[in-house]
TORDO-860566 format. One record per atom (N, C-alpha, C): residue number from 0; x, y, z; atom name. Coordinates in steps of 0.1 Angstrom, whole numbers, padded with zeros to 4 digits. Each point is the difference from the previous one (the first is absolute). Example, Ala and Ser with C-alpha at 12.3 -4.5 7.8 and 13.67 -1.06 7.14 Angstrom:
> pos;px;py;pz;site
> 0;0132;-0057;0078;N;
> 0;-0009;0012;0000;CA;
> 0;0009;0012;0000;C;
> 1;-0004;0011;-0007;N;
> 1;0009;0011;0000;CA;
> 1;-0008;0011;0008;C;
END
This chain:
> pos;px;py;pz;site
> 0;-0436;0016;0464;N;
> 0;-0007;-0007;-0008;CA;
> 0;0000;0014;-0012;C;
> 1;0000;-0005;-0009;N;
> 1;0003;0007;-0012;CA;
> 1;-0017;-0004;-0009;C;
> 2;-0005;0015;-0004;N;
> 2;-0013;-0007;-0007;CA;
> 2;0003;0008;-0021;C;
> 3;-0006;-0010;-0008;N;
> 3;-0001;0008;-0012;CA;
> 3;-0013;0008;-0006;C;
> 4;0004;0012;-0004;N;
> 4;-0013;0004;-0006;CA;
> 4;0002;0004;-0014;C;
> 5;-0011;-0009;-0001;N;
> 5;-0001;-0002;-0024;CA;
> 5;-0012;0008;0000;C;
> 6;0003;0009;-0010;N;
> 6;-0011;0005;-0008;CA;
> 6;0001;0003;-0012;C;
> 7;-0012;0000;-0004;N;
> 7;-0004;0004;-0018;CA;
> 7;0001;0014;0004;C;
> 8;-0009;0007;-0012;N;
> 8;0000;0015;0003;CA;
> 8;-0002;0003;-0018;C;
> 9;-0008;0013;0002;N;
> 9;-0004;0001;-0016;CA;
> 9;0007;0018;0001;C;
> 10;-0007;0005;0004;N;
> 10;0001;0014;0009;CA;
> 10;0010;0007;0009;C;
> 11;0006;-0011;0007;N;
> 11;0009;0005;0015;CA;
> 11;-0007;-0003;0006;C;
> 12;-0011;0003;0003;N;
> 12;-0008;-0005;0013;CA;
> 12;0007;-0009;0010;C;
> 13;-0001;-0011;-0004;N;
> 13;-0002;-0014;0010;CA;
> 13;0018;-0001;0000;C;
> 14;0006;0010;-0008;N;
> 14;0018;-0002;0006;CA;
> 14;0000;0013;0011;C;
> 15;-0003;0006;-0004;N;
> 15;-0004;0011;0018;CA;
> 15;-0004;-0008;0012;C;
> 16;-0010;-0004;-0005;N;
> 16;-0007;-0012;0013;CA;
> 16;0010;-0010;0004;C;
> 17;0013;-0005;-0010;N;
> 17;0004;-0019;0009;CA;
> 17;0012;0015;0003;C;
> 18;0006;0015;-0004;N;
> 18;0010;0000;0001;CA;
> 18;-0004;0006;0018;C;
> 19;-0012;0004;0000;N;
> 19;-0007;0006;0015;CA;
> 19;0003;-0012;0011;C;
> 20;-0004;-0012;-0008;N;
> 20;-0002;-0009;0010;CA;
> 20;0016;-0003;0005;C;
> 21;0006;-0003;-0007;N;
> 21;0011;-0002;0003;CA;
> 21;0012;0008;0006;C;
> 22;-0005;0011;0000;N;
> 22;0009;0013;0008;CA;
> 22;-0009;-0001;0014;C;
> 23;-0012;-0005;0003;N;
> 23;-0008;0003;0009;CA;
> 23;0008;-0019;0007;C;
> 24;0002;-0006;-0004;N;
> 24;0009;-0012;0004;CA;
> 24;0009;0003;0010;C;
> 25;0009;0006;-0012;N;
> 25;0010;0001;0002;CA;
> 25;0005;0009;0015;C;
> 26;-0011;0013;0002;N;
> 26;-0002;-0002;0008;CA;
> 26;0002;-0004;0015;C;
> 27;-0009;-0011;-0003;N;
> 27;-0004;-0009;0014;CA;
> 27;0012;-0008;0004;C;
> 28;0009;-0001;-0010;N;
> 28;0015;-0010;-0004;CA;
> 28;-0005;-0011;-0006;C;
> 29;-0003;-0001;-0006;N;
> 29;-0004;-0014;-0010;CA;
> 29;0001;0005;-0012;C;
> 30;0012;-0009;-0006;N;
> 30;0005;0005;-0016;CA;
> 30;-0011;-0005;-0009;C;
> 31;-0001;0010;-0012;N;
> 31;-0010;-0003;-0008;CA;
> 31;0010;0005;-0012;C;
> 32;-0005;-0009;-0016;N;
> 32;0007;0003;-0016;CA;
> 32;-0014;0001;-0003;C;
> 33;-0005;0011;-0008;N;
> 33;-0010;0004;-0016;CA;
> 33;0008;-0008;-0009;C;
> 34;-0009;-0002;-0009;N;
> 34;-0001;-0007;-0010;CA;
> 34;-0005;-0003;-0009;C;
> 35;0000;0011;-0015;N;
> 35;-0009;-0004;-0003;CA;
> 35;-0003;-0011;-0009;C;
> 36;-0011;-0006;-0004;N;
> 36;0002;-0016;0003;CA;
> 36;0000;0000;-0017;C;
> 37;-0005;0007;-0012;N;
> 37;0005;-0002;-0014;CA;
> 37;0015;0002;0000;C;
> 38;0006;0003;0009;N;
> 38;0020;0000;-0001;CA;
> 38;0003;-0013;0007;C;
> 39;-0011;-0012;0006;N;
> 39;0009;-0006;0014;CA;
> 39;-0003;-0012;-0008;C;
> 40;0009;-0004;-0011;N;
> 40;0001;-0010;-0008;CA;
> 40;0003;-0015;0014;C;
> 41;0009;0004;0003;N;
> 41;0007;-0009;0011;CA;
> 41;0001;0006;0018;C;
> 42;-0007;-0006;0005;N;
> 42;-0001;0005;0018;CA;
> 42;0007;-0009;0006;C;
> 43;0005;0005;0009;N;
> 43;0010;-0014;0008;CA;
> 43;-0009;0005;0008;C;
> 44;-0011;-0009;0006;N;
> 44;-0008;-0007;0010;CA;
> 44;0004;0001;0012;C;
> 45;0008;-0004;0000;N;
> 45;0007;-0006;0015;CA;
> 45;0006;0008;0004;C;
> 46;0003;0011;-0006;N;
> 46;0004;0019;0013;CA;
> 46;-0013;0003;0004;C;
> 47;-0011;-0005;-0005;N;
> 47;-0011;0008;0011;CA;
> 47;-0007;-0009;0004;C;
> 48;-0008;0007;0017;N;
> 48;-0008;-0004;0006;CA;
> 48;-0012;-0001;0000;C;
> 49;-0006;0010;-0012;N;
> 49;-0015;0002;-0007;CA;
> 49;0001;0008;-0011;C;
> 50;-0012;0002;-0004;N;
> 50;0001;0005;-0014;CA;
> 50;-0014;0010;0002;C;
> 51;0002;0014;-0007;N;
> 51;-0012;0007;-0003;CA;
> 51;-0003;-0001;-0012;C;
> 52;-0011;-0001;-0005;N;
> 52;-0002;0004;-0013;CA;
> 52;-0016;0013;-0004;C;
> 53;0010;0008;-0009;N;
> 53;-0011;0015;0000;CA;
> 53;0000;-0003;-0017;C;
> 54;-0016;0000;-0002;N;
> 54;-0002;0005;-0014;CA;
> 54;-0008;0009;-0004;C;
> 55;0002;0004;-0008;N;
> 55;-0004;0014;-0009;CA;
> 55;-0016;-0006;-0005;C;
> 56;-0009;0006;0001;N;
> 56;-0017;-0004;-0008;CA;
> 56;-0005;0015;-0002;C;
> 57;-0004;-0004;-0015;N;
> 57;-0003;0008;-0008;CA;
> 57;-0017;-0010;-0007;C;
> 58;-0008;0009;-0001;N;
> 58;-0016;-0005;-0004;CA;
> 58;-0004;-0012;0009;C;
> 59;0008;-0002;0006;N;
> 59;-0004;-0014;0013;CA;
> 59;0008;-0010;0000;C;
> 60;0010;0000;-0009;N;
> 60;0012;-0005;-0003;CA;
> 60;0009;-0001;0004;C;
> 61;0010;-0012;0005;N;
> 61;0015;0001;0003;CA;
> 61;0006;0000;-0010;C;
> 62;0013;0009;-0001;N;
> 62;0008;-0004;-0013;CA;
> 62;0001;-0016;-0001;C;
> 63;0002;-0005;-0016;N;
> 63;0000;-0011;-0003;CA;
> 63;0015;-0003;0009;C;
> 64;0012;0007;0000;N;
> 64;0008;-0008;0005;CA;
> 64;-0001;-0006;0009;C;
> 65;-0009;0004;0016;N;
> 65;0003;-0004;0009;CA;
> 65;-0007;-0015;-0003;C;
> 66;-0011;-0002;-0005;N;
> 66;-0008;-0013;-0003;CA;
> 66;0019;-0010;-0007;C;
> 67;0006;0008;-0006;N;
> 67;0007;-0011;-0006;CA;
> 67;0012;-0002;0011;C;
> 68;0006;0007;0011;N;
> 68;0009;0002;0002;CA;
> 68;-0001;-0012;0009;C;
> 69;-0019;0000;0005;N;
> 69;-0003;-0009;0018;CA;
> 69;-0001;-0013;-0008;C;
> 70;-0005;0001;-0007;N;
> 70;0000;-0020;-0010;CA;
> 70;0011;0000;-0003;C;
> 71;0010;0005;0000;N;
> 71;0019;-0003;-0002;CA;
> 71;-0001;-0002;0009;C;
> 72;0001;0006;0008;N;
> 72;0008;0002;0016;CA;
> 72;-0012;-0009;0010;C;
> 73;-0011;-0005;-0002;N;
> 73;-0004;-0003;0009;CA;
> 73;0004;-0011;0012;C;
> 74;0011;-0009;-0003;N;
> 74;0004;-0010;0012;CA;
> 74;0004;0004;0006;C;
> 75;0011;0012;-0003;N;
> 75;0008;0012;0008;CA;
> 75;-0006;0009;0007;C;
> 76;-0014;0007;-0005;N;
> 76;-0008;0005;0010;CA;
> 76;-0006;-0005;0007;C;
> 77;-0006;-0014;-0001;N;
> 77;-0006;-0006;0009;CA;
> 77;0009;0000;0015;C;
> 78;0018;-0007;-0002;N;
> 78;0006;0000;0011;CA;
> 78;-0001;0008;0009;C;
> 79;-0005;0014;-0001;N;
> 79;0011;0006;0007;CA;
> 79;-0018;0012;0003;C;
> 80;-0001;0007;0012;N;
> 80;-0008;0008;0007;CA;
> 80;-0001;0011;-0011;C;
> 81;-0013;0002;0000;N;
> 81;-0001;0012;-0017;CA;
> 81;-0011;0009;0007;C;
> 82;-0001;0010;-0007;N;
> 82;-0013;0012;-0002;CA;
> 82;0003;0007;-0014;C;
> 83;-0015;0002;0000;N;
> 83;-0001;0007;-0014;CA;
> 83;-0005;0012;0002;C;
> 84;-0004;0013;-0014;N;
> 84;-0002;0010;0004;CA;
> 84;0001;0008;-0011;C;
> 85;-0012;0010;-0003;N;
> 85;-0001;0003;-0011;CA;
> 85;-0002;0012;0000;C;
> 86;0007;0006;-0016;N;
> 86;-0007;0017;0002;CA;
> 86;0004;0005;-0012;C;
END
């Protein structure tokens, strides 16, 4: 199984959480890639078995890039099991 961990970050905390998740998965024998969704123009969805999205929150709102990314890739995201975290 291969997991894609996408994240948006403002101050780096969500990136740190995404990296931690990836390292924990790798210790369990699960291949995991992390990718800043602000730089994820073309995602090779067929390479992944599941997806995790991490979003930074400020003043109770997700980073606008998360909303744009999800809307743009909704069909691909719906085709995979997924999870969401915020930090």
